[in-house]
C-alpha atoms as one frame of an Amber mdcrd trajectory, in Angstrom:
protein
   0.082 -13.803  -2.879   0.339 -10.372  -1.362   2.249  -7.500  -2.891   3.604
  -4.147  -1.957   2.515  -2.145  -4.817   4.318   1.110  -6.107   3.645   3.650
  -8.788   6.610   1.802 -10.768   4.965  -1.879 -10.333   1.211  -1.185 -10.259
   0.714  -1.561 -14.000   2.637  -4.835 -14.285   1.345  -6.384 -11.281  -2.338
  -5.266 -11.213  -3.393  -3.676 -14.607  -1.863  -6.374 -16.709  -2.680  -9.365
 -14.588  -5.053 -12.022 -15.822  -6.542 -12.657 -12.336  -8.858 -10.453  -9.957
  -6.664  -7.867  -8.290  -7.750  -6.668  -4.811  -5.870  -3.560  -3.942  -5.922
  -1.704  -0.691  -4.947   1.917  -0.772  -4.000   2.931   2.777  -1.449   4.840
   4.847   0.588   4.062   8.020  -1.033   6.946  10.071  -4.561   5.939   9.133
  -6.325   3.794  12.096  -9.064   2.286   9.999  -6.513   1.135   7.454  -4.674
  -0.884  10.191  -8.007  -2.817  10.647  -8.280  -3.450   6.869  -4.754  -4.585
   6.036  -4.671  -7.763   7.884  -8.021  -8.799   6.268  -6.611  -8.153   2.948
  -3.444 -10.329   3.898  -5.762 -13.075   4.962  -7.854 -13.019   1.798  -4.541
 -13.127  -0.208  -3.838 -16.423   1.527  -7.379 -17.857   1.261  -7.565 -17.058
  -2.411  -3.894 -17.749  -3.300  -3.548 -18.449  -6.918  -6.990 -17.199  -7.643
  -6.558 -13.386  -7.025  -3.694 -10.987  -6.682  -3.739  -8.878  -3.596  -1.737
  -5.796  -2.595  -1.258  -2.753  -0.718  -0.587   0.852  -2.134   0.817   3.514
   0.453  -1.014   6.566  -0.690   1.770   8.996   0.720   4.430   7.186  -1.063
   2.619   6.546  -4.318   0.775   9.629  -5.315   0.526   8.877  -8.995  -1.554
   5.549  -8.572  -3.604   7.385  -5.894  -4.416  10.269  -8.287  -5.055   8.089
 -11.420  -7.748   5.924  -9.547  -9.225   9.100  -7.769  -8.732   7.667  -4.303
  -9.735  10.440  -1.828 -10.485   8.584   1.307  -8.704   5.659   2.746  -8.929
   2.809   3.381 -10.340   2.232  -0.149 -10.116  -1.199  -1.506 -10.286  -1.302
  -5.423 -11.161  -4.557  -7.408  -9.509  -4.878 -10.870 -10.435  -7.368 -13.463
  -8.794  -7.148 -16.970  -6.957  -3.926 -16.011 -10.377  -2.217 -15.173 -11.849
  -1.229 -11.836 -14.931  -3.424 -11.357 -15.774  -2.581  -7.762 -14.900  -0.375
  -4.841 -15.087  -0.377  -1.008 -14.404   2.720   0.911 -13.955   2.604   4.740
 -13.448  -0.311   7.093 -15.908  -3.227   6.646 -16.054  -6.821   7.707 -14.169
  -9.459   6.092 -17.314 -11.021   4.752 -17.949  -7.938   2.700 -14.717  -8.285
   0.919 -15.302 -11.965   0.298 -18.686 -11.169  -1.143 -17.065  -8.771  -3.619
 -14.097 -11.238  -4.488 -16.765 -13.884  -5.058 -18.895 -11.771  -7.267 -15.931
 -11.120  -9.706 -14.175 -14.448  -9.786
């Protein structure tokens, strides 16, 4: 399942989740972000029921962006038990994200 995450919903949907959460920090104006977003959507479908996947628009949600010190986009953070367990900055192939998901499942 894919979520549009906000400052208001982030804690309930990601931090308190008992599943691995894969969160894409991006912006509409960011070219590389437009390459990563479809990959994260595909992974949400492939791992349906096993992970939570979502996207944070950094321009619209400055609090989460600041809290997790996201300075470059796209940045994908991997959360487990409310903690960041991995991070991928920049656009990379789908296989890289799959490896990181498998590592933490």
